N, C-alpha and C positions, 0 to 999 in steps of 0.2 A: 175508728182508729182503736186499736186494742193492744193486750199483750197475749203472746201465746206461748204455751210450755208443754213439754210431754216427753214420752220415752216409748221405745219398744225394744223388746229383751226376748231372749230365748236362752238365758241363762239364770236360773231361779236365783241364783246369789245375787244378781244384779236387779232384782226386783224392784219397782218403784210403786210403794203403797199409795194411798188415797192420801195419808196424812202428809207423805213427801210431796205429791202433786199440789196438796194444799199449800204449801210452803212455797213451792216453785210460784204458783198463781199469786199468794200475798206478795211476794217480793215485786211483782209487776203491778201492784195496785194503782199506784200513780198512771200507769198506761190506760187503765181502764177502772175507773172508780164507780161505775154505775152498776156492775153486776160481775159476777164469777160464775163458772160453769165446768163441771169435770165429767169425763167419760171414760171408763175403764173396761175392756176386753180381757178378761181372764181366761186361763184353762179352766176345763170341766173339774170337777173333785178328784182329787187324787191322782191327777194327771199334771204333766210338767212341759211347760213351752218347747217348742222345738224351732229350728229355724224355717221351716216352711209352716208353722204355726205357732207365730209368736204369741207374745201378751202385748197389750197396747194400753197406754194412758195419754188422754190429751186434756190439757186445761186451758183455760180461757179467761181473761179479765177484759171486760168491755167498757169501752165510750161511746155512747150510743149518739149516733148522727143520722144514719138511714133508717127508716122504720122503728122509731124509738121503742114502741111497745112490743115489737116482735123481734124476731132474729135472733133469739138468745143462741148462742153457741157453747159446746160442740153441736153442729147441726147437720142434719142426713138429709138423705134423699127419700124418695117414697117408701122404700122398705126398710131403712137405716141401713143398708148394707154397705154405705159410703157415709164417712163422717170427716167434716171439717173443722179445724180452727183457723181463723184468718184476721190478720192485722193489715188494714188498710182501707182503700175505697176503688171500686171498679166504677170508673166515670162513665162507661157505655153499657151499664147493667141493664137499662132500660130497653135497649135495642136488643142485647142478647136474649134477655127475657121473653120479648115478644116472639124472636127466632125460635127458642126452646119451647113455647107453648103452642106454637104453631106446629111443632114436630110431636105434639102429644106430651111433653112433659107436665106434671103436675106440681103447682107451687102451693107450701102452706103459708109462707110471708110474702112482704113486699119490700125486701131490702135485696142489697148486692150481693151478700153471702150465699144465698142458696143457688144462685145462677153458678156458683163454682162446682158444685156437687152434679148438676144437671149438664153442664157444658162439658165436665168430665167424661160423665155417662155416654154423652153424645159422639165425642170426639178423641176420648183417650188422653196421652199424654202430650199430644199436640195443642191441646186445648188452649195451654198457657198462652199461646200465641195470639190468640183471640182478645186477650185482656187488654183495655188501654186504661192504665191506674197506676197506683202503687200498692205494693202488696208483698208480704210474706206468709206464707201459710203451710200448714201440713193436712194432707189428707190421707185417711185411711180406708183402703177398699178391701173389704173382707174376702170378697169373692176371689179375688186374685192374691190375698194376703200380701197386700203390696201396701207400702208407706210410700208418699211423695211429699218432698218438700219444695219449695220455690221461692225466687225473690224477683223482685220487678226489675225492669230492663236497666235502671241506673241505679239501684241499690238505695231506693228513698226509705225503703223499711229494712229493718237489720234482722237478722238470723244467724244467730251461734249454734254450733253443734259439737257434739262429741262422738266419734265412732270408735268403739273398743271392742274386743272378742266378747260378744254376747249380748251387747247394748248399743242401740242409738238414741242419744238425747239430745234434746234440742230446747231454744227458746228464744224470745225475742231480745233479751239481754243475758248477758253471762250470768249475773248474780243469779239469775233463775237456775242455771245448772249446777251452781256451787250451793244450792239447797240439798241435793241428793247427798246423802250420807256416805262419807268415804271419798268424795270427789278430790283427786289430788289437786294442790295449788303449788306447782312449780315453775318458776319463772324459765321463760323461753328468750335465751339469751340473743338468739338472731332477730327476735321482736324487738328487743329492747334497744339494739344497734339501728333498727330501722326506725324506731320512735325518734330516738336521737336524731337520726340523719332528717327525717320528714315530719316530724310532730306528731305523728300518728301511726298506728299498725295498720297496714295494709293488709286487705283480703287476699287469699284464704287464711292468713297467718293469724294469730291470736298471741296476747301477751302472756298466756298459760300453756305450758307444752300439753299436747294431746289434744287440744281445743282448736275448733276453726270456725271462720266465719264464711257462709255460703257466699260466693261472690254473686254480684248482680247479673241478672240475666241467666240465673244458673237453676238447674232441676236436679234435685237430689232423688234417687230411687233407691229403696230397700227392700230386695225380695228375695227368698231363700237364703238369708245370711249374705247377701251379696250386695254391696254399696257401689253406687255408679254416681258420679256427678258430669252433668254435660251442660254446656252453655245453649242456650236456645234463640238468642238474639246478639247481633253485633251492630253498632251503629254504622250506616252505610257511607263511610268515609271513602271507601274504594269503588262507589258507584257515582261519582260526579255527575251532575246534571248539565249535558250541553246542548240540550234542546231550548233553553230560554234564551232568546236573543236580545233581551234588553234589561236594564235594571228595574225598569217599570214591571216585567213580569214578575220578578222576584218581590218586589214590593206588593203587588196583588195578591199573590199567593202567601207571602206571611201575613198581610193583614186577615184575609179569611180565615187561615189556619189558626193564628194565634187567638181571634176573635171566638172561634168555635173551642179551642182549649178552655178558656175562659167561662164561656156560657157552660160547658160541662162541669166546671168546677163550683158552679153556683148552685148545683144540686144537694141540697141540704134541708134536713127539717129542724136545724137548730140553728140560732143566730150566727152570721159570718162577717168578717170584717178583713182588714188587710193590714201588712207592715208596710211603712213607707218611710223611707230613709231620707228621700229627696234625691235620690240618684235615679236614672233614667230605667232602670228596671222596674224598681219598684212603682214609680210613676206610672210607667205604660200599663202595668197591670192594673193599678188604681183606677186609672182612665177608663180602662175597658170594662171594668165592674161598673163603674158609676154609670156608663153608657147605658148598661142593659140592666140597671135596677132601677126602680121607681122611688127610692128614698136615698140619703146621703149615706154612703159607705162610711163605717167606722175604721178610721186609720190609727196607727200606733207607732210611734218613734220613741228612741233613747237618745240621749245626749250626755255630754261630759262638760265639766267646768273647764278643762283646758281645751282652748278654742281651734287648736289644729285638730281635733279629733271630733268636735263637735257639729253635727250637720242638721240640727234641728231648725235653723233658720230655713235651709233649703226646704225640708219636709213641709213646714209652714206656708213656703209658697206653693208647693204643689198642692197642698190640702187647700188653699183659698182658690188656687187655679181652677181646681177639678170640682170643689164645691162638699169635700168630704167633711164628716164628723171628727174631728181631730183630735188625739189624746198624746200626751207626751210626759217623761219624767226624765231623771238625771242620775246617773252612776256615778258615785264617789268610791274613794279608797274604803269606805266603811261597807261597800258593798261586796267584799271579800269575806264578809261574815258569811256570805252563801258557799265559801270554798268547801267545807266539809259535804255540804251537801253535792256540790259539784263533782266531787271527785267520786264519790259513790255513785251518781246517777251514770258517770259515764262508763263505768266497768274496767276500761283499760286506760292507761296513762293516755291524756288527751291535752296537747300544748296550745290549741287555738284559743288565745286569750279572749277573743269575741264572743266564745261561749258564755263570759260573765254576762254582758248587755244582753246577748239572746235569752238569757234565763230570765232576766227581769223584765224585758219586752214580753217574753211569753207570760209571765204572771200578770202583768198589766193589761195584756189583752183578755186573758181568760176571766177577767173580772167583768168583761162586757161581752164576749162571744164564745163561742166553740171551735170555731173554725177560722182559720186567718189564712189567706191567700199571700204567698210571697214572691219577690222577683229571682229567686235562686235559679241558676242556670243560664242567665242571661250573658254572663261573662264568658264563660266557656264557650258558648254557641255563636257568640257575635263579636270575639275578639274584643274585649272589655277591660282586660287587665293591662295596666302600663307596661309589664313584662314583654306583652306581645308587640307592642311598639319598639320597645328598648331591644327586642330579637331582631326585628326587621332593621333598625338603625344600625346594630351590631353587624349583621349580615353583610351591610355594605363595605366593611373594613377587611372581610375574610380575603380580599384581593391583595391586600398590603403584604408585603414578606413578613414570614413569621417572626423574623429575628427583630424586625421593627416593631411589630405589635407586641413583642415580649418585652422590648426596651420601653415603650410607651407604658403599658400595665405595671411594670416594675417602678416606672418614675411616681405614678400616680400611687402607688401603694406606699410610698414614702411620706406622702404629703399627710398634714394632720386629719384625723377624720372627725366627722361631724357626730356630736352626742346626742343631737335630736332625731327621735325616730323617724320622723316624716320629712326630713330637710331635703332640698333639692341637691346639696352637697353630698350627703350619704347618697342618694339614689345615683347620681353621677359616678360616683368612686365606684361603687358596687359594679356598674356598668363597665368602667375604663379597666379596672383590674382583671376583669375577665376576658379581655380581648385576646388573648394569646392561645386561650382554648378553644378546641373544635365546638361548633355551633350546639352540638348536644349536652357536652359536659358543661359548657358556658350557661346553658338554661339550668342545668340540675344544679349549678352552684348558686343561681339566685334564688331558688325554690327551696334550698336545705336550711335547716337550722345549725346544724354543726356539718360542715362539707368535709371531705374524707381526710385533709390535712389536720383540721380542728378536732376529728373524732377520734384520730389517732393520738392527738395530743392529749384527750380528755380522759379516755377509756383507761381502767387498770390492765397491768399486762395480760391477765387471763382474755378479758375481752380483746385486746390487741391481737393476740394470737388469733383468735375466731376470726378476725377481720382478714385474714389471709386465705381462708376458706368460703367466706360469705361475702355478697355485696349487698349492703343496705339499700341501696338504690335500684336493685335489679327490676323490680315492679316497674319502673319508670321508664327504663331501656327497652323491657318487654313490650310496652304498649306504644312507645314511639316505633317501634320496628314493624307494627300492623299495617301501615298506611304508607308504604315507600314511595308510592307512585304521586302522593300529594306534595304541594310545597309545603317548605319548613313551617311557616307560621299555621297552616292548618294542621299539620302533625303534631305539634306541640299543643294546639287546643283539643284535638283528638285526645293526646296523652292524659290531658288534665280533665277531661271529661269521664275517663276511665279510671283515674288515679285520685286527685286531689277534690273532684267533685263527691264522690261517692264517700271516701273514706275521712273527709274533712268536712267539706261544707254540710253535706246532707247527714252525717253522723252528728255534727253540732246541732243543727236546727230539730233532727228528729228528738233527741235525748233533751235537749233543753224544752222543748215544746211539750214533750210527753210528761216530763217533770210537773208541768203545770196542767195536765190533763187537757192540751189544747192541741187540736190538729192542724197542721199546716199543708197546704196544698201549692204545688207549684206548676202553673200553667207552661213556662218557658219549657219543662221537661215532660210535658205532653209527646207521647210516640210522634204523632205527626209533626209537632214542629221540630223535634230532634232530628228526625229524617230529612226533613226540609233544610234545616240548617247545616247538617252534614254533607250535603250534595252542593252547598252553594260555593261558588269559587271566592277565593280570598278577597279579590279586588271589589266584591260586592260588599264585603263585611268591614274591611279596613284600609285606611290609607296611612302614610305615615303621620298625617296631621289629624286624622280622625279616627276614633275607635267607634263601633257599633253602628257606621255608617248605614247601612240598609234599615236598622231597627229606628234609628233617629228620623231618618227621611221617610219612613213608612208611618209613624205615629206622632210626627211633629206637632199635629194640633192638640196632643194630649199633654204635651212637655211644656212647660215654661220656658221662654226662651233664655232665661240665666241658667237653666238646668241642661239645656241642650248643649251647652258649649263648656260646662264646668269639667275639669278633670276629676276623675275618679278619685274618692277618699277611701272607700272600703270601711268595714265595721271594726275598727281598731279600738285597742284601749290604750290610754297612756301609761302604761305599766312602766316604760322608763323613768317618768318623774315619780311614779308611786313607789318604785325600788330604791330612790335616792331619798326619799321623804318618809311619808307616813307608814311605808311598809318596809322599811329597812330594816326594823327589828325582828320581823316575820322572817325575813330572808335569811339573816344571820342565824338566828335561833333554829330554823328548820336546817338549811343547807350545810352549816358549820357544826352542826352537832355530831357528838362521837358515833352517834345512832346512824346518822346518814353516812359519815364519812368513813366507816369501818364495815358498810355493806359488801365491798370487794367488787364493785362495779365502775368506781370512779378513781381517778387519780386525785387525792385529797388537795394536793398542791395546786392542781388545775382549778378546781374548784375555788378555792382560796383566793386564786388569781383573779378568776371571773368575777367575783363579789367585790373584791377591792378594787379591781378597775372600774367597776360600773358605778359604785356607791361614790367614788372620788370624783366621778366625772370625766374620767380619762379617755374611756370608751364606753359605747353605749353595747351592752350585751344583755339588753330586756328580754328579747325573745329567747334566748339561749338559757337566761336564769329561770324564766318561768317555765321552760320544757323540764330543767332539772327539779324545780320545786314541785312540779305535778307528777314527776315520776317518785320522787320522795314520799310524798302525800299518799300517792296510790299505794305504795308498799305498805305503809302503816295502815292503811285502809283493809287491804285485801290480801297481804300476807302475813304480817304481824298477828293478826286475830282473824276469826271467822267473820267475813263480813255482816252486819246486821241485814235484817229482812227489810227494815225501814230507813229512810235517810237518816245519817247523824246530823247532830248540830255541832260535833267538836271531834277533833281529831287526835288520838292519844299520841 
């Protein structure tokens, strides 16, 4: 697990020298504290780079997991005509290595990185489809004068880039690119609108104009000055499996496939453990780990003083049931002292408040292990979120005449709202208020922070005019339209797998864990597991009364009975309580400052209304206020000044 950075240029005015490359990798030191490496290929003396003979700079920061003593990067093939910098893990590297050795390739290391250069030699650009793992890498082929960058199927590892006339630059994090002298920092207003809507900026967009994120399962190739991005894998939701005749068949295949996925992720030359929340997904993963290891698995969980958000008792039950060595900690409002560091690490505005406990969980785990397995992906693959069952229930009302549904929705909207972030009444109101909408728009309303009406009310006149030509939720509808032949619930899970999972969940975990120099591995997101789940019929995964049916039934021997039947809690944070109490001064000082209100993005009166309604207890705007708070603090860190190379301890 590492950080990568570099550039390729054919305009001498855009050259990246060694000192700049050093600053780029220095900004990624948290991703790889064990070593750094640099490789530059420059034109011969008195010559200048050209599109067909560009100059290249590759940089790397290393967190040593496999072949600790070797595998330094950048790493080349036998004659060094190919060089690679790599972030991630290739779980099937041993099998690929054996195949390549049999074909005559010679290896100098025992790690997974060298497999990339030899597999590329053997198979060309199609080699990426053979990789089973998480990765982002850049590969330079001097024979063909070609740069290749790639990202794994589901976007577990990030990769930013900027393509301009005369240069392509790239890095694991945006801050690495901003170390290049003269890099512009101009706000992308379309991305701001998307962030306010979804709480993240979705690929390929970036919060800064002219920068992009390579989408999951994408391959970028630069040759002769020509840049091309292609998709090399799509989850096979368009290929449902109709050959299995019983639920037992699905259970047998799931058991075998997930066991293998966990076994592959136990390959490590350093200590490993697991996150254990007390939910179904993490409990299953810990159980499969414990069954394959000869010692108690080290498990880690985080809790809160607010009972509605505290899962520690369930985590303890799972730990006792499985026999793990369990560790836990509590997150309090004082934890927001981490906020300056959190804003810096995430590079773009990012409003999933569970990033706070994820950072603390990662720090705690890193005191004991270097690798942690997680349960990420289980909800999207096996219908775990409450909103999936709500969508199923709401679908039964679509036969009701529209006028009647509109009347019921309007009636519910007039009822007093619950200010409790996780109350049943609040959830029911959100469901009922959206009954008048079509299914796609209804689901979008549930997952947005500021829906279309609230966004129009919130933003400044300039951004409101921009809303007339851009749809901040376009990425959701584009993903939704890819698999029209599947049922509605399967389509929304597939949409989440392509949007919410990589842009929110996996971004959150990657950045939080890498901030602590901890590698996280996700067995549910193994290629074979994902493709199996994508082909499953919905009735195997979900009924109106049960979520994750096939997952629980397959692994019920690993899950304590109390956890099998509990409703999903999620990894939320009690920011509604914090904003009315301990953190109210922070909220007002930041959002209601002249500095924030004069930026020209938001309507000052709307911001004041949100703050006043929430702090008075009239309405719960916790997620909306957190969204705005993170946006303002991000601007102070990345726009009002040059972002520092190291994480700050305060925000000016």
